[in-house]
N, CA, C and O of each residue as an XYZ file, in Angstrom:
296
protein
N     319.699    -10.126    179.012
C     319.369     -8.810    178.509
C     317.953     -8.847    177.939
O     317.568     -9.814    177.281
N     317.190     -7.803    178.193
C     315.825     -7.663    177.686
C     315.871     -6.829    176.411
O     316.732     -5.963    176.251
N     314.924     -7.105    175.500
C     314.916     -6.397    174.228
C     313.486     -6.131    173.787
O     312.599     -6.964    173.976
N     313.272     -4.955    173.194
C     311.965     -4.610    172.649
C     312.154     -4.000    171.268
O     313.120     -3.279    171.022
N     311.220     -4.298    170.371
C     311.194     -3.696    169.047
C     309.889     -2.940    168.907
O     308.811     -3.534    168.952
N     309.983     -1.633    168.738
C     308.803     -0.803    168.507
C     308.752     -0.495    167.017
O     309.731     -0.006    166.452
N     307.639     -0.771    166.385
C     307.432     -0.435    164.986
C     306.285      0.558    164.943
O     305.124      0.196    165.135
N     306.625      1.812    164.688
C     305.647      2.891    164.766
C     305.420      3.503    163.394
O     306.362      3.973    162.756
N     304.185      3.498    162.944
C     303.841      4.108    161.663
C     303.796      5.625    161.864
O     303.137      6.126    162.775
N     304.510      6.343    160.996
C     304.627      7.796    161.138
C     304.419      8.476    159.791
O     304.653      7.884    158.738
N     303.975      9.726    159.845
C     303.812     10.475    158.602
C     305.170     10.908    158.042
O     305.347     10.960    156.824
N     306.129     11.217    158.922
C     307.472     11.628    158.506
C     308.519     10.921    159.374
O     309.138     11.552    160.231
N     308.718      9.634    159.161
C     309.622      8.879    160.033
C     311.068      9.370    160.008
O     311.752      9.308    161.029
N     311.546      9.858    158.858
C     312.926     10.373    158.801
C     313.100     11.585    159.704
O     314.106     11.704    160.404
N     312.127     12.478    159.689
C     312.187     13.674    160.518
C     312.106     13.319    162.002
O     312.812     13.908    162.821
N     311.264     12.377    162.345
C     311.152     11.954    163.741
C     312.444     11.292    164.196
O     312.892     11.514    165.321
N     313.045     10.483    163.337
C     314.333      9.864    163.675
C     315.385     10.932    163.952
O     316.122     10.841    164.934
N     315.456     11.945    163.089
C     316.410     13.039    163.293
C     316.140     13.769    164.609
O     317.075     14.194    165.287
N     314.888     13.911    164.962
C     314.534     14.591    166.215
C     314.933     13.790    167.438
O     315.307     14.361    168.463
N     314.855     12.469    167.339
C     315.161     11.599    168.482
C     316.654     11.328    168.657
O     317.114     11.133    169.782
N     317.411     11.312    167.569
C     318.820     10.906    167.628
C     319.682     11.688    168.622
O     320.505     11.069    169.297
N     319.544     13.001    168.749
C     320.408     13.707    169.713
C     320.206     13.284    171.169
O     321.097     13.471    171.998
N     319.044     12.718    171.480
C     318.747     12.343    172.863
C     319.097     10.904    173.202
O     318.934     10.485    174.348
N     319.575     10.139    172.222
C     319.937      8.754    172.497
C     321.241      8.719    173.284
O     322.259      9.262    172.856
N     321.186      8.077    174.429
C     322.368      7.928    175.277
C     322.570      6.437    175.542
O     321.967      5.872    176.454
N     323.411      5.819    174.750
C     323.710      4.408    174.955
C     324.792      4.277    176.021
O     325.791      4.996    176.004
N     324.576      3.359    176.936
C     325.573      3.089    177.976
C     325.543      1.602    178.297
O     324.990      0.816    177.528
N     326.120      1.213    179.408
C     326.170     -0.211    179.752
C     324.811     -0.778    180.167
O     324.652     -1.996    180.241
N     323.833      0.086    180.440
C     322.515     -0.378    180.877
C     321.485     -0.428    179.747
O     320.685     -1.361    179.675
N     321.507      0.581    178.861
C     320.505      0.681    177.795
C     321.189      0.984    176.464
O     322.100      1.808    176.390
N     320.731      0.298    175.413
C     321.225      0.542    174.057
C     320.022      0.701    173.140
O     319.119     -0.136    173.145
N     320.005      1.775    172.352
C     318.883      2.060    171.462
C     319.385      2.297    170.049
O     320.394      2.970    169.841
N     318.666      1.733    169.074
C     318.952      2.011    167.671
C     317.652      2.379    166.961
O     316.583      1.863    167.285
N     317.765      3.279    165.990
C     316.618      3.742    165.221
C     316.827      3.400    163.754
O     317.923      3.566    163.219
N     315.767      2.922    163.105
C     315.804      2.607    161.675
C     314.505      3.069    161.037
O     313.442      3.010    161.655
N     314.597      3.528    159.803
C     313.408      3.927    159.051
C     313.211      2.944    157.910
O     314.143      2.643    157.165
N     311.991      2.448    157.782
C     311.598      1.570    156.673
C     310.257      2.050    156.157
O     309.238      1.942    156.839
N     310.269      2.581    154.943
C     309.064      3.124    154.307
C     308.420      4.172    155.209
O     309.020      5.216    155.465
N     307.209      3.910    155.694
C     306.515      4.884    156.538
C     306.520      4.488    158.013
O     305.646      4.898    158.777
N     307.514      3.688    158.408
C     307.598      3.270    159.806
C     308.964      3.603    160.409
O     309.986      3.620    159.723
N     308.942      3.859    161.674
C     310.145      4.067    162.462
C     310.304      2.852    163.363
O     309.411      2.538    164.150
N     311.428      2.175    163.252
C     311.710      1.032    164.108
C     312.679      1.454    165.189
O     313.738      2.019    164.914
N     312.308      1.176    166.404
C     313.151      1.492    167.552
C     313.471      0.180    168.257
O     312.573     -0.516    168.731
N     314.745     -0.146    168.321
C     315.196     -1.353    169.014
C     315.841     -0.911    170.316
O     316.778     -0.113    170.321
N     315.332     -1.435    171.414
C     315.832     -1.069    172.740
C     316.286     -2.333    173.445
O     315.540     -3.308    173.539
N     317.508     -2.307    173.937
C     318.051     -3.424    174.714
C     318.452     -2.877    176.069
O     319.048     -1.804    176.167
N     318.120     -3.625    177.117
C     318.438     -3.168    178.464
C     318.740     -4.351    179.373
O     318.170     -5.433    179.229
N     319.635     -4.121    180.296
C     319.945     -5.147    181.290
C     318.886     -5.198    182.390
O     318.751     -6.202    183.090
N     318.136     -4.102    182.532
C     317.119     -4.030    183.588
C     315.742     -3.834    182.969
O     315.555     -2.955    182.128
N     314.789     -4.642    183.379
C     313.445     -4.599    182.828
C     312.757     -3.262    183.090
O     312.062     -2.745    182.216
N     312.942     -2.700    184.278
C     312.287     -1.423    184.582
C     312.846     -0.285    183.725
O     312.103      0.637    183.388
N     314.122     -0.321    183.364
C     314.704      0.672    182.460
C     314.088      0.533    181.070
O     313.764      1.527    180.421
N     313.930     -0.715    180.624
C     313.346     -0.968    179.316
C     311.933     -0.392    179.242
O     311.567      0.253    178.259
N     311.160     -0.628    180.271
C     309.791     -0.115    180.319
C     309.775      1.415    180.274
O     308.957      2.005    179.567
N     310.651      2.045    181.007
C     310.711      3.507    181.042
C     311.093      4.080    179.679
O     310.512      5.067    179.229
N     312.063      3.460    179.031
C     312.508      3.948    177.722
C     311.410      3.747    176.680
O     311.183      4.625    175.848
N     310.731      2.608    176.716
C     309.618      2.364    175.791
C     308.559      3.449    175.951
O     308.125      4.044    174.964
N     308.146      3.707    177.172
C     307.122      4.721    177.423
C     307.581      6.099    176.953
O     306.794      6.864    176.395
N     308.829      6.406    177.174
C     309.371      7.702    176.761
C     309.323      7.866    175.246
O     308.886      8.904    174.749
N     309.770      6.847    174.507
C     309.760      6.939    173.047
C     308.347      6.999    172.486
O     308.085      7.777    171.568
N     307.442      6.204    173.012
C     306.061      6.240    172.527
C     305.448      7.620    172.751
O     304.790      8.158    171.861
N     305.659      8.189    173.922
C     305.124      9.518    174.224
C     305.740     10.591    173.329
O     305.036     11.467    172.826
N     307.040     10.518    173.136
C     307.730     11.525    172.328
C     307.307     11.446    170.866
O     307.042     12.477    170.248
N     307.239     10.248    170.306
C     306.815     10.095    168.910
C     305.376     10.564    168.745
O     305.052     11.222    167.757
N     304.520     10.239    169.684
C     303.128     10.689    169.647
C     303.057     12.214    169.650
O     302.291     12.796    168.882
N     303.837     12.859    170.494
C     303.871     14.312    170.573
C     304.372     14.922    169.262
O     303.809     15.902    168.775
N     305.430     14.341    168.694
C     305.980     14.850    167.433
C     304.980     14.695    166.291
O     304.900     15.566    165.424
N     304.235     13.629    166.274
C     303.200     13.439    165.255
C     302.115     14.502    165.385
O     301.637     15.021    164.377
N     301.723     14.829    166.609
C     300.701     15.849    166.824
C     301.211     17.228    166.417
O     300.460     18.011    165.835
N     302.453     17.534    166.708
C     303.035     18.818    166.323
C     303.066     18.930    164.809
O     302.787     19.998    164.263
N     303.400     17.853    164.128
C     303.447     17.858    162.671
C     302.069     18.166    162.072
O     301.976     18.841    161.047
N     301.024     17.683    162.697
C     299.664     17.914    162.189
C     299.211     19.357    162.412
O     298.352     19.856    161.685
N     299.784     20.027    163.412
C     299.431     21.424    163.695
C     299.993     22.353    162.622
O     299.353     23.328    162.231
N     301.203     22.035    162.152
C     301.890     22.917    161.193
C     301.134     23.096    159.923
O     301.589     23.809    159.029
């Protein structure tokens, strides 16, 4: 199994975690967990397939980046 830990510094990590949680779909191929520590959001992704892991990593990075930009607009 492949595993990645993303540690992303965010202005509102609790809010971003709440935004991401409804879209988490854990199954036999991919498992994701989210944790907040101070001003960081930790995303742990485990996958049986390397290409799935890469896709999920890219998706989370893009989504968190977008949410950070939206927060700055408000």
